[in-house]
N, C-alpha and C positions, 0 to 999 in steps of 0.2 A: 373873784366872785363872778359868776355867770348871771347877768341881769336879763331877765326875760320881760320885754315890754308887753304890757297887756294889749291885746287887740281890741277893737271896738266891740267885738261880739265873741261869744263862746257858746258852743253847743253842748248841752247836757241832756241825755235821754231824749234826743230828737227835738228838744226845744232850744231855740236860739235866744240867748240872753244878751241884751245890750249892756255893756259895761260903761257906767257913767260915774265920772268923778269931777264934775264941773263945780263952779262956784255956788250955783243954786243948790246943788246936792249937798255941798259942804254945810250950807246954812240950814237946810232942812234936817240933816242928820244931827247937827249941833243942838237944834231945838229939841230933838228927841233924846239927846245925850247918847248917841250911837256913833260908832265908827263906820258901820256898814249896814246894809239892809238888802235883802233879796226878795223877789216876788216871782213865783212861777206864773201867776195870772197876768201880771204886767210884763213878764219876761224881761226883768231887769235885775242887775246887780249894781247897787249904788255904794260908792266908797268915798269916804272923806279923803282929801288930799293934803291935809295939814298935819300929818303924823310922820315920824321918822320912817325911812325906807323899809326897815325890817318890820315895823308895825304894819305898814301898808300891805306888805306881802302876807303877813299873818291874817289880817282882816280879809284879804281876798280869798285865801284858803278857807277861812271860816264860812264866808258867804257861798263859796263854791260847794262846800259840804252841805249847806242848806239846800242848794239846788239838786245835788245828788240825792239827798234824803227825799225831796219832793218827787223827783222823777223815778226813783227806783225802790224806795222804801215806804211810800205812802205817808211820809212825814211822821214816822214812828220814833225817830231819835229824839231824845230829850236834849234841851239846851246844854246841859252839863256834858253830855256825850259828844255833842258837836264841838264844844270848847276843847275838850280833851283831845279829840281827833285832830282838830285844827292846830292846836299847840304842838302836838306830837309830830305831825307832818311838817309843820313850819321848822321845828328844831332839826329834823332830819334833812330837809332841803338846805337849811343854813349850813349844816355840817358838810353837806356835799358841795357847798358853794353856789347854790341856786337861789335866786331871789326874784320875785315878781315885782315889777316897777311900773309907775304910771307913765 
């Protein structure tokens, strides 16, 4: 398995997003019953870090697609479409032996 460690930042559509998965973020996301959250206005991708590595990778892909949707598609994708794309890409990456890690 090729494990790609997430950098502190990623750029999507010219916007630099800070990638955050600290203890405070974990607590905030748990309160909302979420594994991840992204915001183009705050320029953040927040991820929980108390999930198995394969789930962490899938959540990152999911939030990244939200950022792509915001930057290139004017937030026109529905949540079910984002879920489908994220799960599909995650499955392909896993089959190729690629995983995003914290």
